[in-house]
C-alpha positions as CSV (number, residue, x, y, z in Angstrom):
1,M,205.6,1.1,92.4
2,R,205.2,1.8,88.7
3,S,207.0,4.5,86.7
4,S,203.7,6.1,85.9
5,I,203.1,7.0,89.5
6,I,206.4,8.6,90.3
7,L,206.9,12.3,90.1
8,V,209.3,12.7,87.2
9,V,209.4,16.2,85.8
10,V,211.9,17.0,83.1
11,L,212.2,20.8,83.2
12,L,212.8,22.1,79.7
13,M,213.5,25.6,78.7
14,T,210.5,27.3,77.1
15,G,211.1,27.4,73.4
16,A,214.4,25.6,73.8
17,V,214.0,23.5,70.6
18,N,213.3,26.6,68.5
19,A,216.1,28.5,70.2
20,Q,218.9,26.0,69.6
21,D,219.9,27.8,66.4
22,K,219.4,31.2,67.7
23,K,222.1,33.2,69.4
24,L,221.0,34.8,72.6
25,T,221.6,38.5,73.1
26,M,222.6,40.2,76.3
27,E,219.1,41.5,76.5
28,D,217.8,38.0,76.4
29,A,220.2,36.9,79.1
30,V,219.3,39.7,81.5
31,L,215.6,40.4,80.9
32,R,214.3,36.9,80.0
33,Q,216.3,34.7,82.3
34,R,213.4,34.6,84.8
35,T,210.5,34.7,82.3
36,T,210.4,33.0,78.9
37,L,213.9,31.5,79.2
38,A,213.5,30.3,82.7
39,P,213.3,26.5,83.3
40,K,209.8,25.3,84.0
41,Q,209.3,23.9,87.5
42,L,206.7,22.7,89.9
43,S,205.8,25.7,92.1
44,Q,205.6,25.3,95.8
45,L,206.5,21.6,95.7
46,Q,206.5,20.2,99.3
47,W,205.8,17.2,101.3
48,I,202.5,17.0,103.2
49,P,203.2,16.1,106.9
50,G,202.6,12.5,108.0
51,G,203.2,10.3,105.0
52,S,204.0,10.0,101.3
53,D,201.6,12.8,100.0
54,F,203.1,15.9,98.4
55,S,201.6,19.0,96.9
56,Y,202.4,21.7,94.3
57,V,200.7,24.5,92.4
58,D,199.5,23.5,89.0
59,K,199.2,26.2,86.4
60,R,196.1,25.6,84.2
61,A,194.2,27.6,81.6
62,S,191.6,28.3,84.2
63,G,194.2,29.6,86.7
64,Q,196.4,28.3,89.5
65,V,195.3,25.2,91.5
66,L,197.0,23.7,94.5
67,V,197.0,19.9,94.1
68,K,198.2,16.9,96.0
69,S,199.5,13.5,94.8
70,N,201.1,10.5,96.4
71,A,204.5,9.0,95.7
72,L,203.1,5.5,96.0
73,K,199.8,5.7,94.3
74,E,198.3,7.1,91.1
75,G,196.1,10.2,90.9
76,V,196.0,13.9,91.6
77,V,193.5,15.6,93.9
78,D,192.6,19.3,93.6
79,L,192.9,21.0,97.0
80,L,192.4,24.7,96.3
81,S,192.1,27.0,93.3
82,L,192.9,30.7,93.2
83,T,189.2,31.3,92.4
84,Q,188.1,29.3,95.4
85,L,190.6,31.0,97.7
86,N,189.5,34.5,96.6
87,T,185.8,33.5,97.2
88,L,186.7,32.4,100.7
89,L,188.7,35.5,101.4
90,K,186.0,37.8,100.1
91,S,183.4,36.1,102.3
92,S,185.8,36.8,105.3
93,G,186.0,40.5,104.4
94,A,189.6,40.2,103.1
95,D,191.0,41.5,99.8
96,T,191.4,39.0,96.9
97,L,194.7,37.9,95.5
98,S,196.2,37.9,92.0
99,A,198.1,34.6,92.6
100,L,198.1,31.8,95.2
101,P,200.2,32.9,98.1
102,A,203.1,30.9,99.7
103,L,201.2,28.0,101.3
104,K,202.9,26.0,104.1
105,W,201.5,22.8,105.6
106,S,201.0,23.0,109.4
107,D,199.6,19.5,109.6
108,A,198.1,16.9,107.2
109,T,194.8,18.8,106.7
110,S,195.6,22.5,107.1
111,M,198.0,25.1,105.7
112,T,199.0,28.7,106.7
113,F,199.6,31.7,104.4
114,E,199.9,35.4,104.7
115,A,197.5,37.8,103.0
116,G,196.9,41.5,103.9
117,N,199.7,41.4,106.5
118,K,197.7,38.7,108.4
119,I,198.2,35.0,109.0
120,W,195.4,32.8,107.7
121,Y,194.7,29.1,108.0
122,Y,193.2,27.0,105.2
123,K,191.5,23.7,106.1
124,W,191.2,21.8,102.9
125,K,188.7,19.1,103.9
126,E,186.2,21.7,105.3
127,M,187.1,24.3,102.6
128,Q,187.5,26.9,105.3
129,V,189.7,29.9,105.6
130,L,190.2,31.1,109.2
131,L,192.0,34.2,110.4
132,G,194.9,33.3,112.6
133,D,196.0,34.9,115.8
134,S,198.6,37.3,114.3
135,I,201.2,39.3,116.1
136,T,201.4,42.9,115.0
137,L,204.8,44.3,115.7
138,P,206.0,47.9,115.5
139,E,207.1,49.0,112.1
140,E,210.6,49.6,113.3
141,A,210.9,46.1,114.7
142,E,213.6,43.9,113.2
143,L,215.2,40.5,113.5
144,M,212.1,38.6,114.7
145,E,212.5,35.1,116.0
146,K,209.2,33.1,116.5
147,T,208.6,30.1,118.7
148,G,206.2,27.1,118.2
149,N,203.9,28.3,121.0
150,G,203.0,31.7,119.5
151,A,205.6,33.8,121.2
152,V,208.1,36.1,119.4
153,A,211.3,37.9,120.3
154,Y,212.4,40.9,118.3
155,V,214.8,43.8,118.3
156,L,213.6,47.3,118.5
157,N,216.1,50.2,118.8
158,S,218.9,47.8,119.7
159,N,216.9,46.3,122.6
160,I,215.1,43.0,122.8
161,W,211.4,42.7,123.3
162,F,209.3,39.6,124.0
163,E,205.6,39.3,123.0
164,Q,203.1,36.6,123.8
165,N,199.3,36.7,124.0
166,H,199.4,40.3,122.7
167,K,201.4,41.4,125.7
168,S,204.8,43.0,125.1
169,K,207.7,43.1,127.5
170,Q,211.1,44.8,127.1
171,I,213.9,42.4,128.0
172,T,216.8,44.7,127.8
173,N,217.0,48.5,128.5
174,D,220.4,49.9,127.7
175,G,220.5,49.3,124.0
176,S,222.1,52.0,121.8
177,D,224.5,52.5,118.9
178,D,227.3,51.3,121.2
179,I,225.4,48.6,123.1
180,V,223.6,46.3,120.7
181,Y,221.3,43.4,121.6
182,G,219.9,40.4,119.6
183,K,221.9,41.0,116.4
184,S,224.6,39.0,114.7
185,V,228.1,39.8,115.9
186,H,231.7,39.4,115.0
187,R,231.1,40.8,111.5
188,E,228.8,37.8,110.7
189,E,231.8,35.5,110.4
190,F,232.1,31.9,111.8
191,G,228.6,31.0,110.6
192,I,226.9,33.7,112.7
193,T,223.7,35.0,111.0
194,K,221.5,36.1,113.9
195,G,221.5,37.1,117.5
196,L,218.4,35.4,119.0
197,F,218.2,31.7,119.9
198,W,215.1,30.1,121.4
199,S,215.6,26.9,123.4
200,P,214.0,23.7,122.1
201,K,210.8,24.1,124.2
202,S,210.8,27.9,123.9
203,N,211.2,28.3,127.7
204,M,214.4,30.4,127.4
205,L,216.0,32.7,124.9
206,A,219.7,33.0,124.4
207,F,220.9,36.3,122.8
208,Y,224.0,38.3,121.9
209,R,225.0,41.5,123.7
210,M,227.7,43.5,121.9
211,D,229.5,46.4,123.4
212,Q,231.3,48.2,120.5
213,S,231.8,51.6,122.3
214,M,235.6,51.0,122.2
215,V,235.7,50.3,118.5
216,T,237.0,52.9,116.0
217,D,234.5,54.6,113.8
218,Y,234.9,54.0,110.0
219,P,233.2,56.5,107.6
220,I,230.8,55.1,105.1
221,V,229.2,57.3,102.4
222,D,225.5,56.8,101.5
223,F,225.3,57.9,97.9
224,A,221.6,57.2,97.7
225,K,221.0,60.4,99.7
226,V,221.1,63.8,98.0
227,P,223.5,65.2,99.0
228,A,225.5,62.1,99.9
229,L,225.5,61.4,103.6
230,E,228.4,60.2,105.7
231,K,227.5,57.6,108.3
232,P,230.2,56.0,110.5
233,I,230.2,52.3,111.3
234,K,232.2,50.5,114.0
235,Y,235.0,48.5,112.4
236,P,237.6,46.6,114.4
237,F,240.9,47.0,112.4
238,A,243.7,44.6,112.8
239,G,245.7,45.6,115.9
240,G,242.9,47.9,117.1
241,K,240.2,47.4,119.7
242,S,237.5,44.8,118.9
243,H,234.0,44.8,120.3
244,Q,233.2,42.8,123.4
245,V,230.5,40.2,123.2
246,T,228.6,38.3,125.9
247,V,225.7,35.8,125.7
248,G,222.5,36.4,127.8
249,I,219.8,33.9,128.8
250,Y,216.3,35.1,129.4
251,D,214.0,32.8,131.4
252,V,210.4,33.4,130.2
253,S,208.6,32.0,133.2
254,Q,210.9,33.8,135.7
255,S,211.3,37.0,133.7
256,K,214.9,36.8,134.6
257,T,218.2,37.3,132.6
258,I,221.6,35.8,133.4
259,Y,224.8,35.9,131.4
260,L,227.2,33.1,130.5
261,K,230.5,33.3,132.4
262,T,232.7,33.1,129.3
263,G,235.7,34.7,131.0
264,E,238.8,36.3,129.6
265,P,240.0,37.6,127.2
266,V,237.1,39.9,126.4
267,E,238.1,40.2,122.8
268,Q,237.3,36.5,122.0
269,Y,234.7,35.3,119.5
270,L,231.6,33.6,120.9
271,T,230.3,31.5,118.0
272,N,227.8,28.7,117.1
273,I,225.4,28.9,120.0
274,A,223.4,25.7,120.6
275,W,221.0,24.4,123.2
276,S,221.0,20.9,124.8
277,P,217.7,19.1,124.2
278,D,216.7,19.3,127.9
279,E,217.4,23.1,127.9
280,K,219.8,22.8,130.8
281,S,223.0,23.6,128.9
282,V,224.2,26.0,126.2
283,Y,227.1,25.2,124.0
284,V,229.4,27.9,122.6
285,A,232.4,27.5,120.3
286,V,234.9,30.0,121.8
287,L,237.6,31.2,119.4
288,N,240.6,33.4,120.2
289,R,241.1,36.6,118.3
290,E,244.0,35.1,116.4
291,Q,241.5,32.5,115.2
292,N,243.8,29.6,115.6
293,H,242.5,28.0,118.8
294,M,238.8,27.0,119.4
295,R,237.3,25.5,122.5
296,L,233.8,24.0,122.5
297,N,232.5,25.0,125.9
298,Q,229.4,23.9,127.8
299,Y,227.6,26.4,130.2
300,N,224.8,26.0,132.7
301,A,221.8,27.7,131.2
302,L,220.3,28.5,134.6
303,T,223.3,30.0,136.3
304,G,225.6,30.9,133.4
305,D,228.5,28.9,135.1
306,F,231.1,27.3,132.9
307,V,230.7,23.5,133.0
308,K,233.5,22.1,130.9
309,T,235.4,22.3,127.6
310,L,234.4,19.3,125.5
311,F,237.3,19.5,123.1
312,E,239.7,21.9,121.5
313,E,240.9,22.6,117.9
314,R,244.1,24.2,117.0
315,D,245.7,25.1,113.6
316,P,248.9,27.0,112.8
317,K,247.0,29.3,110.4
318,Y,243.3,29.4,111.5
319,T,240.4,27.3,112.7
320,E,236.9,28.4,111.6
321,P,233.9,26.9,113.5
322,K,230.9,27.6,111.3
323,H,228.2,25.1,112.5
324,P,226.8,24.5,116.0
325,V,226.5,21.1,117.6
326,V,223.5,19.1,116.6
327,F,222.2,16.4,119.0
328,T,221.2,13.0,117.5
329,N,218.1,12.7,119.7
330,E,216.1,14.2,122.6
331,K,218.3,12.4,125.2
332,G,221.3,14.4,124.1
333,G,223.8,11.5,124.4
334,Q,225.6,12.2,121.2
335,F,226.0,15.1,118.8
336,I,227.4,15.9,115.3
337,W,230.2,18.4,114.9
338,Q,231.4,19.8,111.6
339,S,235.1,20.6,111.2
340,R,237.8,21.3,108.6
341,R,240.5,19.9,110.9
342,D,241.7,17.5,108.2
343,G,241.5,20.1,105.4
344,W,238.0,19.3,104.3
345,N,234.7,20.0,106.0
346,H,233.4,16.7,107.5
347,L,231.1,15.3,110.1
348,Y,232.3,14.0,113.4
349,L,230.3,12.1,116.0
350,Y,230.9,12.9,119.7
351,D,229.4,11.8,123.0
352,N,228.1,14.5,125.4
353,N,231.4,14.4,127.3
354,G,233.4,15.5,124.3
355,K,234.8,12.1,123.4
356,L,235.2,11.5,119.7
357,I,233.3,8.3,118.7
358,R,234.2,8.4,115.0
359,Q,234.7,10.6,112.0
360,L,231.6,9.9,109.9
361,T,232.8,11.3,106.6
362,K,236.3,11.4,105.2
363,G,237.9,12.1,101.9
364,E,238.7,14.9,99.4
365,Y,235.2,16.4,99.3
366,E,233.3,18.9,101.3
367,V,230.1,18.4,103.3
368,T,228.1,21.4,102.2
369,N,224.8,20.9,104.1
370,F,223.8,18.8,107.1
371,N,220.2,17.7,106.7
372,G,219.3,16.0,110.0
373,F,218.6,12.5,111.1
374,D,216.2,9.7,110.4
375,T,213.4,9.1,112.9
376,K,215.4,6.6,114.9
377,G,218.5,8.9,115.1
378,S,220.6,6.1,113.6
379,K,221.4,7.8,110.2
380,A,222.5,11.3,109.3
381,Y,221.7,13.0,105.9
382,F,223.9,15.5,104.2
383,H,224.9,17.1,100.8
384,A,228.5,17.0,99.7
385,T,230.6,18.0,96.7
386,A,231.6,15.5,94.0
387,N,233.3,15.5,90.6
388,T,236.0,17.9,91.7
389,G,233.5,20.2,93.3
390,I,231.1,20.6,90.3
391,D,228.4,18.3,91.6
392,R,226.4,18.2,94.8
393,V,225.4,14.7,96.0
394,F,223.0,13.6,98.7
395,Y,224.1,10.9,101.1
396,S,223.1,9.1,104.3
397,V,225.6,7.8,106.8
398,E,225.1,5.2,109.6
399,L,226.2,6.7,112.9
400,S,227.1,3.2,114.3
401,S,229.4,2.2,111.5
402,G,230.1,5.2,109.2
403,K,228.6,3.4,106.2
404,L,227.7,5.8,103.4
405,V,224.8,5.4,101.1
406,K,224.5,7.6,98.0
407,I,220.8,8.6,97.7
408,S,220.9,11.0,94.7
409,N,221.8,9.7,91.2
410,G,222.8,11.6,88.1
411,E,225.5,14.2,87.5
412,G,224.6,17.7,88.6
413,V,223.7,19.7,91.7
414,H,221.1,17.9,93.8
415,V,218.8,19.4,96.4
416,C,216.9,16.7,98.3
417,K,214.0,17.2,100.8
418,A,212.8,14.4,103.0
419,N,209.2,13.5,104.1
420,D,208.5,13.2,107.8
421,D,209.7,9.7,108.3
422,K,212.7,10.1,106.0
423,T,211.7,7.2,103.8
424,L,211.2,9.3,100.6
425,F,213.0,12.3,99.2
426,I,212.1,14.9,96.6
427,D,215.3,15.1,94.5
428,T,215.6,18.1,92.3
429,Y,218.8,18.5,90.2
430,S,220.3,20.1,87.2
431,N,223.5,20.1,85.2
432,V,225.1,21.8,82.2
433,S,222.9,19.7,79.8
434,L,219.6,19.6,81.8
435,P,217.8,22.7,83.1
436,G,216.3,20.5,85.8
437,I,214.8,17.2,86.8
438,T,212.6,16.5,89.8
439,R,211.9,12.9,91.0
440,I,211.2,11.0,94.1
441,V,213.7,8.4,95.5
442,N,213.8,6.2,98.5
443,S,216.5,5.9,101.2
444,D,218.4,3.5,99.0
445,G,218.6,5.9,96.2
446,K,216.1,4.1,94.0
447,S,213.4,5.9,92.2
448,S,209.9,4.4,92.2
449,E,210.3,2.8,88.8
450,N,213.1,0.7,90.3
451,C,211.3,-0.2,93.5
């Protein structure tokens, strides 16, 4: 490769040269931080599925244009301008747009975007805009979780609904302020951010059921109302009653729901729900209320029966599971577990019987993001802290040996995104001296100019 064909964007502040001798006011810092003082960047930069092509939105005098380029070759190809998109939308009877919408590649030749509360497909080779098969949910619906086959689960009035092929079905029926389905539980601690979990092939849906009828009401005042309105919430004070959580499994083909037999005590925390690749098992990190004893349990997804405890973690003060198991491949023979058992968040490799194979990362640094595996399932990718926590660095680690390779280079906070085959990475980073740099590197950490 040659340096002229690599994407290297030095993001400089607008007017930075002229502003070096000018003191910024508080008004500048607050009102202009996202406009004239914001670092320039490539808008909607993303990999195109299937290779080394990438796309971004180019801002020109004539207007916005979606373009594509290649990490290995020279040249830029225009894919879609705002003017062209508006012409296509207008011919389809839709309203025009003031800017290019968020475009997402669905395959190497087509993209999806939302306009007028509808899903559209854009096929760039045919220059066609097609209306997708959108799902229209009730306005009160919340916490929607989509699948790859067009189905969607959502929460309405504390109950779970399932919709596919424009047919809706209510999965639960006793939802209320006291009985809540499909929402995050345990005060959104332990990495819990949602309450709906589709299986890998979308054949089954795991969900939380929370009974908080026994929890004390705590008054919250809504000062946005005139006059102010008191609205109680359920809050489990230390020493008081806590809510009771169970995990349900809905089988789409059988229209049947079972519950995992998670046992006693009822005031335990059920965290980090994960599916096995074959959809036969569900894994739950079960934590006691004292938060000092965690058991990673496996349950039968068809019967709800307890299968086994893979391993346990104990700590005199607390243990805090925050990440579900991640299987290395579709066979489910090994998985990654994140833990702070040695005082730092690190990656551990286990087999599916709960036997520790090796600690993959070790040292006085934190793994901050796990970013998946290569196509062979032989390497794992992750971001971690460096330079006493100031920097974020991107690494790969060999599962068979624990060998680390630093992919990102340069001081600062790196955010790396891989193409489909994990051979190239868009590396965007910044530090106290640079508002931002974006470049492409390979799996050895070399930019194209060094290849």
